[in-house]
C-alpha positions, 0 to 999 in steps of 0.5 A: 714074107720074112722067114723066121730066123730059126727056120731060115737058119735050119734051111741054110743048114740044109743048103750046106748039107745039099753042098755036102751031097754034091761033094759025094757026087763029085767023089763018086764020079772021080772014084767010081763008087759011093762014099759015106762019112764025115765032111771036112769043113773049112770055115773062114772067120772074120773080125766084127760081126762075121764070126758071130754070124758064121758061128750061129749058122754052124750051130745048126749043122750036124756033127758030120761036119768034121773036122772043122778047120777055122781060118782067120787073120793073124791079128784077129784075137776076138775070132779066136776066142769066139771059136774056142768058146763055141767049140768048147760048148759043142764038145759038151753036147757031142763027143764027135767034135774035132777042129783046128785053127789057122792064121793067115795075114789079113787080106784087107784092113778097113778103109784100105785102098784097092791098089794096096789091097791087091798086094796084101791079098796076094801076100795072103794067097802066099800063106793060103795056098799051102794051107788049103793044099794040106787041108784039102777040105770037101767044103768051104763056108764063108760070109764076107771077110776079106780073108775068104778071097785068098782061101776060096781062090786057093780052093778053086786052084785045087779044082783047076789042077785036078787035085780036088773039087772043093764046094764053096758056100758063101753066105752074105753078111746080114748087114749087106741090104742093098749091095754086096760086100767086096768079097761077095762081088768077087765070089758071086761068080765063083761060089757054088752056092751064094746065099743072101738075107734080103730080097733086094739082093736076090733081085739084083743077083739072080744066081743067089739063093734068098732064105730071109734072115738066117743069123 
């Protein structure tokens, strides 16, 4: 049975909230005591429908997720406009709003070959690493654009080096019905929470969490 969109969006927000609880558990173990307060969030936006979908999900999150750091490709002007409009509307409803935007080189163009994609992704990593080390987010939320691969890889490196454990929540795009996107195929193995919107994907990828349509 398909879960209604509004309800499943709320459930997805609960999953992200559960991830933030996991953040505090990690912090507690590292620092020896409880911690309360805002959750620093990195949101990876992408061209096409990716940004629209991720912003719909963000609309269900509480103001506790701040500051929100949006990262998108340097040529993606549409995402920049959508994010600005979203945050302006949010500021009218809550005084607790804080966000920044950041651009990195595009990891992969549409129809770009796999071989050249490796090179452009490595180039994007060159910009992503210092950015993520500087932001040191608690949580990363992404949904499929190629830009999320170098961002998440940089976050994983923070954990490997013992700098900080960053929780990664990946929401596969609604348009992926039978197969995962290339980004999804990679991050399925490295994300802390992997959410899909179609039952076929849950059957093929048992680690995933199926919530029905959430955007």
